[in-house]
Legacy VTK file of the C-alpha trace (Angstrom):
# vtk DataFile Version 3.0
C-alpha trace
ASCII
DATASET POLYDATA
POINTS 102 float
0.000 0.000 0.000
1.127 3.534 -0.718
0.176 4.696 2.787
2.318 1.987 4.390
5.302 3.069 2.329
5.006 6.640 3.648
4.537 5.492 7.244
7.588 3.238 7.071
9.604 6.041 5.451
8.624 8.443 8.246
9.528 5.898 10.924
12.841 5.087 9.242
13.817 8.738 8.853
13.010 9.706 12.423
14.593 6.580 13.890
17.750 6.941 11.767
18.296 10.520 12.911
16.878 10.637 16.450
16.646 7.040 17.643
18.878 4.720 19.576
19.076 1.075 20.537
19.931 0.507 24.183
19.979 -2.014 26.976
17.134 -1.473 29.409
17.793 -3.722 32.365
17.878 -7.263 31.040
16.395 -6.561 27.624
17.054 -4.426 24.581
14.851 -1.632 23.407
14.722 1.317 21.113
14.162 4.894 22.156
13.577 8.298 20.655
13.804 11.371 22.870
12.798 14.887 21.793
10.905 18.005 22.767
8.319 17.754 19.966
5.318 15.956 21.441
3.561 15.763 18.050
6.539 13.965 16.474
6.505 11.450 19.323
2.737 10.967 18.961
2.999 10.418 15.188
5.894 8.022 15.644
3.892 6.094 18.251
0.880 5.843 15.927
3.097 4.545 13.130
4.689 1.934 15.379
1.227 0.848 16.558
0.161 0.422 12.925
2.989 -2.119 12.666
1.295 -4.066 15.474
3.789 -3.076 18.177
3.088 -1.384 21.512
5.470 1.441 22.384
5.252 3.541 25.541
5.461 7.318 25.727
7.072 9.102 28.656
7.064 12.831 29.430
9.087 14.715 32.026
10.545 18.155 32.633
14.134 18.833 31.623
15.626 22.289 32.142
12.141 23.624 32.809
10.729 22.390 29.473
8.830 19.221 28.606
10.816 16.321 27.149
9.162 13.296 25.521
10.407 9.812 24.748
9.010 6.761 23.065
10.353 3.386 24.152
9.805 -0.021 22.561
11.078 -2.877 24.721
11.837 -6.504 24.013
14.216 -8.245 21.668
11.499 -9.583 19.364
9.704 -6.213 19.201
12.942 -4.463 18.277
13.800 -7.107 15.664
10.296 -6.821 14.158
10.568 -3.035 14.015
14.041 -3.113 12.449
13.115 -5.760 9.878
10.087 -3.715 8.843
11.582 -0.230 8.567
15.073 -1.326 7.457
17.054 1.595 8.921
19.995 3.013 7.003
21.911 4.118 10.111
24.769 1.619 10.442
25.262 2.521 14.113
21.810 1.115 14.928
22.461 -2.105 13.039
25.852 -2.543 14.686
24.452 -1.983 18.168
21.554 -4.358 17.488
24.024 -7.007 16.343
26.107 -6.512 19.491
23.088 -6.798 21.805
21.551 -9.818 20.056
24.730 -11.854 19.588
26.329 -10.993 22.949
23.460 -10.633 25.433
LINES 1 103
102 0 1 2 3 4 5 6 7 8 9 10 11 12 13 14 15 16 17 18 19 20 21 22 23 24 25 26 27 28 29 30 31 32 33 34 35 36 37 38 39 40 41 42 43 44 45 46 47 48 49 50 51 52 53 54 55 56 57 58 59 60 61 62 63 64 65 66 67 68 69 70 71 72 73 74 75 76 77 78 79 80 81 82 83 84 85 86 87 88 89 90 91 92 93 94 95 96 97 98 99 100 101
């Protein structure tokens, strides 16, 4: 579908530039942190359209709101990555490190 192509492109672009793959306790996850609440909301909607369930967090940083979206779990992260196919080599390298050397 044409709509899916645009959604995946949006997710890929934002994740490539603003996202990260990290260890959260005993699991891996992906995160995007920014001040733009609308960008976080749109990203969350796109991820939900892929059938995944991200969480949104908001807090105050330097007196201004900061927002983050987090998707936890190895399989969720692998599903997200295999769907959007990010171009950022740093993300792919970190994912490889976390999945081959837990």
